[in-house]
DODREN-636083 format. One line per 3 residues: number of its first residue (from 1); their letters; for each residue x, y, z of C-alpha. Coordinates in nm, 3 decimals. Each point is the difference from the previous one (the first is absolute). Layout:
# residues N
NUM> a> X,Y,Z; ...
***
This chain:
# residues 352
1> mta> 0.363,4.467,-3.882; 0.095,-0.247,0.276; 0.316,-0.199,-0.068
4> qkl> -0.038,-0.373,-0.048; 0.132,-0.202,0.290; 0.234,-0.302,-0.018
7> llt> 0.055,-0.255,0.275; 0.314,-0.216,0.001; 0.062,-0.307,0.212
10> ggt> 0.358,-0.119,0.051; 0.150,0.347,-0.031; 0.254,-0.077,0.272
13> gyi> 0.114,-0.318,-0.173; 0.240,-0.085,-0.280; -0.228,-0.001,-0.306
16> ggs> -0.269,0.227,0.144; 0.258,0.250,0.120; 0.157,0.012,-0.345
19> ila> -0.344,0.053,-0.155; -0.069,0.284,0.242; 0.331,0.169,-0.084
22> qll> -0.075,-0.040,-0.372; -0.345,0.154,0.030; 0.125,0.294,0.206
25> kss> 0.240,0.098,-0.278; -0.238,-0.081,-0.288; -0.030,0.246,-0.288
28> fpq> -0.341,-0.129,-0.110; -0.240,0.290,0.070; -0.278,-0.237,0.106
31> ies> 0.231,-0.151,0.264; 0.152,0.330,0.110; -0.348,0.123,0.090
34> lsv> -0.082,-0.300,0.222; -0.020,0.022,0.377; 0.205,-0.295,0.128
37> sal> -0.069,-0.197,0.319; 0.186,-0.303,0.135; -0.091,-0.262,0.257
40> vrh> 0.277,-0.025,0.262; 0.040,-0.188,0.326; 0.216,0.241,0.200
43> qsq> -0.019,0.370,0.085; 0.369,0.043,-0.083; -0.076,-0.111,-0.356
46> adl> -0.291,0.242,-0.018; 0.223,0.284,0.121; 0.261,-0.066,-0.268
49> lag> -0.257,-0.028,-0.280; -0.169,0.321,0.110; 0.318,0.179,-0.102
52> kgv> -0.039,-0.150,-0.346; -0.353,0.130,-0.041; -0.163,-0.337,0.069
55> nsi> -0.301,-0.035,0.228; 0.057,-0.307,0.219; -0.280,-0.211,0.145
58> lfh> 0.091,-0.221,0.295; -0.123,-0.361,-0.001; 0.096,-0.329,0.159
61> sld> -0.088,-0.287,-0.231; -0.151,-0.094,-0.334; -0.255,-0.195,0.202
64> ett> -0.163,0.333,0.095; -0.230,-0.032,-0.299; -0.269,0.241,0.124
67> flq> 0.265,0.268,0.050; 0.152,-0.071,-0.343; -0.338,0.026,-0.167
70> qta> -0.077,0.329,0.174; 0.342,0.138,-0.090; -0.025,-0.103,-0.365
73> aeh> -0.344,0.164,-0.015; 0.176,0.333,0.050; 0.228,-0.052,-0.301
76> dvv> -0.037,-0.022,-0.377; 0.299,-0.225,-0.061; 0.157,-0.281,0.202
79> ihv> 0.337,-0.158,-0.077; 0.020,-0.313,0.212; 0.357,-0.129,0.031
82> vdg> -0.013,-0.202,0.322; -0.063,-0.377,0.005; -0.159,-0.123,-0.322
85> fhg> -0.114,-0.309,0.193; -0.239,0.199,0.220; -0.336,-0.009,-0.174
88> asa> -0.203,0.167,0.275; 0.200,0.322,-0.021; -0.030,0.014,-0.378
91> eal> -0.376,-0.049,0.025; -0.032,0.268,0.269; 0.196,0.255,-0.200
94> irg> -0.204,-0.062,-0.313; -0.324,0.028,0.199; 0.115,0.334,0.135
97> lse> 0.088,0.128,-0.346; -0.346,-0.104,-0.120; -0.156,0.212,0.275
100> rmk> 0.218,0.293,-0.102; -0.102,-0.040,-0.364; -0.369,0.014,0.088
103> ktr> 0.055,0.332,0.178; 0.226,0.167,-0.257; -0.141,-0.167,-0.313
106> kaa> 0.361,-0.023,-0.122; 0.200,-0.307,-0.090; 0.163,-0.183,0.290
109> iyi> 0.339,-0.164,-0.061; 0.154,-0.295,0.184; 0.355,-0.116,-0.088
112> hts> 0.082,-0.339,0.152; 0.344,-0.154,0.051; 0.035,-0.369,-0.075
115> gas> 0.297,-0.198,-0.133; 0.131,-0.208,-0.286; -0.011,-0.308,0.225
118> nva> -0.360,-0.025,-0.125; 0.127,-0.139,-0.330; 0.301,-0.192,0.136
121> efp> 0.076,-0.357,-0.099; 0.127,-0.256,0.251; 0.252,-0.232,-0.170
124> isn> 0.086,-0.196,0.316; -0.333,-0.090,0.158; -0.223,-0.002,-0.310
127> qyr> 0.047,-0.119,-0.353; 0.181,0.280,-0.178; -0.209,0.140,-0.282
130> gtr> 0.289,0.170,-0.176; 0.121,0.355,-0.040; -0.265,0.261,-0.067
133> vfs> 0.025,0.377,0.008; -0.327,0.159,0.112; -0.084,0.332,-0.164
136> dke> -0.226,0.250,0.174; -0.174,0.045,-0.335; -0.141,-0.351,0.043
139> dir> -0.318,-0.074,0.193; 0.188,-0.059,0.325; -0.314,0.011,0.213
142> sye> -0.153,-0.296,-0.184; 0.327,-0.188,0.041; -0.002,0.073,0.373
145> ksr> -0.355,-0.133,0.026; 0.087,-0.324,-0.176; 0.323,-0.040,0.197
148> nae> -0.184,0.062,0.327; -0.253,-0.268,-0.092; 0.292,-0.245,-0.014
151> eey> 0.169,0.123,0.318; -0.122,0.293,0.206; 0.266,0.255,0.092
154> anr> -0.084,0.290,0.231; 0.178,0.267,-0.202; -0.191,-0.096,-0.316
157> svd> -0.325,-0.027,0.195; 0.035,0.356,0.128; 0.077,0.126,-0.352
160> lla> -0.320,-0.157,-0.124; -0.198,0.122,0.299; 0.117,0.360,-0.053
163> aef> -0.080,-0.005,-0.371; -0.342,-0.157,0.041; -0.091,0.215,0.300
166> ger> 0.102,0.314,-0.187; -0.215,-0.095,-0.296; -0.296,-0.064,0.226
169> lgv> 0.032,0.334,0.181; 0.110,0.210,-0.297; 0.352,0.070,0.126
172> dvy> 0.281,0.005,-0.257; 0.243,-0.270,0.112; 0.355,-0.035,-0.130
175> cvs> 0.253,-0.263,0.105; 0.381,0.018,-0.009; 0.178,-0.337,0.015
178> ppl> 0.375,0.053,0.041; 0.254,-0.282,-0.031; 0.322,0.002,0.204
181> vfg> 0.054,0.361,0.111; 0.355,0.120,0.051; 0.189,0.319,0.076
184> igt> 0.020,0.248,0.285; -0.336,0.151,0.090; -0.051,0.376,-0.032
187> gff> -0.256,0.034,0.280; 0.049,0.177,0.331; 0.021,-0.306,0.225
190> kal> 0.108,-0.326,-0.161; 0.277,-0.038,-0.257; 0.016,-0.381,-0.019
193> sag> -0.268,-0.247,-0.099; -0.095,-0.313,0.191; -0.001,-0.187,-0.331
196> qlp> 0.201,-0.263,-0.177; 0.343,0.161,-0.028; 0.037,0.116,0.365
199> mlm> -0.152,-0.331,0.110; 0.267,-0.195,-0.189; 0.272,0.234,0.127
202> hsa> -0.106,-0.052,0.363; -0.002,-0.375,-0.071; 0.352,0.021,-0.141
205> las> 0.124,0.183,0.309; -0.157,-0.262,0.227; 0.132,-0.302,-0.189
208> gra> 0.330,0.144,-0.122; -0.080,-0.071,-0.366; -0.234,0.145,-0.259
211> qyv> -0.271,-0.258,-0.064; -0.234,-0.113,-0.276; -0.259,-0.277,-0.009
214> geg> 0.070,-0.309,-0.206; 0.148,0.106,-0.334; -0.104,0.362,0.051
217> sgr> -0.175,-0.005,-0.336; -0.311,0.186,0.108; -0.014,0.351,-0.148
220> wsh> -0.179,0.319,0.093; -0.042,0.327,-0.181; 0.120,0.301,0.198
223> vhv> -0.060,0.374,0.024; 0.170,0.284,0.186; -0.210,0.150,0.277
226> qdl> 0.030,0.349,-0.152; -0.129,-0.123,-0.335; -0.283,-0.180,0.181
229> aal> -0.094,0.321,0.182; -0.004,0.181,-0.333; -0.250,-0.256,-0.132
232> yev> -0.241,0.078,0.283; 0.039,0.368,-0.087; -0.086,-0.061,-0.366
235> ila> -0.299,-0.221,0.081; -0.132,0.259,0.244; 0.050,0.287,-0.244
238> kal> -0.176,-0.184,-0.283; -0.280,-0.128,0.226; -0.076,0.350,0.129
241> ige> -0.074,0.119,-0.353; -0.168,-0.321,-0.115; 0.265,-0.113,-0.248
244> isr> 0.018,-0.371,0.091; -0.238,-0.242,-0.168; -0.241,-0.179,0.234
247> drr> 0.112,-0.342,-0.124; 0.367,0.076,0.068; 0.047,0.016,0.374
250> iff> 0.287,-0.235,0.096; 0.355,0.126,-0.045; 0.336,-0.173,0.022
253> aet> 0.333,0.177,0.047; 0.333,-0.138,-0.120; 0.334,0.104,-0.144
256> grs> 0.185,-0.332,0.001; 0.013,-0.354,0.137; 0.243,-0.225,0.181
259> sfl> 0.027,-0.357,0.128; 0.041,-0.077,0.368; 0.336,-0.159,-0.083
262> dva> 0.122,0.325,-0.152; -0.135,0.191,0.302; 0.191,-0.232,0.235
265> ksi> 0.320,0.045,-0.202; -0.033,0.378,0.024; -0.066,-0.015,0.375
268> gkv> 0.298,-0.232,0.047; 0.231,0.224,-0.201; -0.099,0.316,0.187
271> gke> 0.000,-0.176,0.338; 0.357,-0.118,-0.059; 0.107,0.350,-0.109
274> lgv> -0.156,0.150,0.314; 0.179,-0.256,0.216; -0.314,-0.153,0.152
277> les> 0.008,-0.328,-0.197; 0.300,-0.231,-0.016; -0.077,-0.119,-0.352
280> aep> -0.161,0.164,-0.302; -0.127,-0.337,-0.117; -0.370,-0.051,0.085
283> asv> -0.134,-0.324,0.141; -0.297,-0.204,-0.116; -0.246,-0.088,0.277
286> sle> -0.321,-0.197,0.011; -0.341,0.163,0.007; -0.057,-0.152,0.344
289> qia> 0.323,0.149,0.136; -0.069,0.355,-0.121; -0.355,-0.035,0.131
292> rev> 0.133,-0.086,0.347; 0.258,0.278,-0.003; -0.212,0.284,-0.142
295> fhg> -0.371,-0.090,0.002; -0.053,-0.182,0.331; -0.026,-0.330,-0.186
298> kvq> -0.266,0.115,-0.250; 0.110,-0.175,-0.318; -0.273,0.151,-0.219
301> wae> 0.111,0.352,0.087; 0.364,-0.084,-0.052; -0.070,-0.123,-0.352
304> mvl> -0.227,0.293,-0.079; 0.256,0.262,0.100; 0.337,-0.160,-0.076
307> ase> -0.046,-0.280,-0.253; -0.295,0.077,-0.227; -0.010,0.158,-0.344
310> slv> -0.188,0.322,-0.068; 0.069,0.180,-0.325; -0.211,0.300,-0.099
313> sad> -0.004,0.268,-0.268; -0.122,0.353,0.071; -0.137,0.067,-0.348
316> lar> -0.317,0.175,0.116; 0.190,0.202,0.259; 0.228,0.133,-0.273
319> eig> -0.295,0.058,-0.230; -0.161,0.243,0.247; 0.324,0.196,0.033
322> wkp> 0.222,-0.174,0.256; 0.367,0.059,-0.085; 0.235,-0.184,0.236
325> vkt> 0.349,0.148,0.018; 0.196,-0.260,0.195; 0.221,-0.240,-0.195
328> esd> 0.182,-0.329,0.044; 0.292,0.190,0.153; -0.233,0.115,0.280
331> wea> -0.099,-0.362,0.059; 0.366,-0.103,0.023; 0.084,0.291,0.232
334> tfl> -0.286,-0.069,0.238; 0.168,-0.308,0.147; 0.274,0.211,0.157
337> hef> -0.234,0.277,0.114; -0.259,-0.232,0.151; 0.254,-0.235,0.158
340> elv> 0.162,0.296,0.176; -0.338,0.092,0.152; -0.065,-0.362,0.098
343> iea> 0.336,-0.019,0.176; -0.072,0.330,0.176; -0.339,-0.127,0.117
346> atk> 0.147,-0.331,0.118; 0.275,0.183,0.191; -0.252,0.221,0.178
349> kdr> -0.209,-0.304,0.091; 0.303,-0.178,0.146; 0.082,0.303,0.218
352> k> -0.345,-0.001,0.164
***
């Protein structure tokens, strides 16, 4: 019997790399028997992964949709981790899986990576509608549709496109929407994210103070990257044996929450201890200022990433067997570990 084949995008990145490492050590029999391939951009990456038993496929860009479709058509499962804003690549991968399904007459599985920004509130630019915790046991897709009717957002649009396209072509589509992801990655290439914490740490180094927007009252749920990778593993394992209900296909991941003010205080404290910040006390800045400093003047993005509120509850994820192991102490410890990597990266950049 020919082994089922899995294709992973983003395997050389922070989240995707951690997912790859998790799958390679999985004890689920249905995952152990998979043949694993990864899209990579460089031969050196392919050479390293070959030693891990991973078949690498060289590509240049997600815009190569014909190539992506052809590649997906040679696989039974695709986990797409790169760029949840890129609808054309998602469509191409699902089309390819549909072709594969017609040949094998077996279920085709597509796991899409989105983000909890899809349900974020914007207390600065829009009228604040109050605190709400979104559970993945709710009908999140219907909420996304109604929210997109009010204001279209590319990440939500691609979620909806993937789900609707999968239904049309008979491909089983699942979506993982992580909140703020923290921790040191376990992949083979990238240990540090490009997300909110390193972004704020780089900003603190540049300005000399940890910063928060306005009152810093916006809050985000958070999840450790290793726990997030374990969720992908559980979804994949359950999907392969048909144990996830068709009407339950969007999953959150969370183990805690924090305000941006508290984040800034933690960055300030660690920065002072490491000797890279003169004061542990964070500074309040305007949305416009942080937009200029970090987002090339794009105020909407600045609010989305560093001043919004996105609280989620991973009830469905836990119901299907996800058991996160990281605790609040891991969240507190990550500020030192990540700041050390940020300082190291900044030092290397300055030497060039």
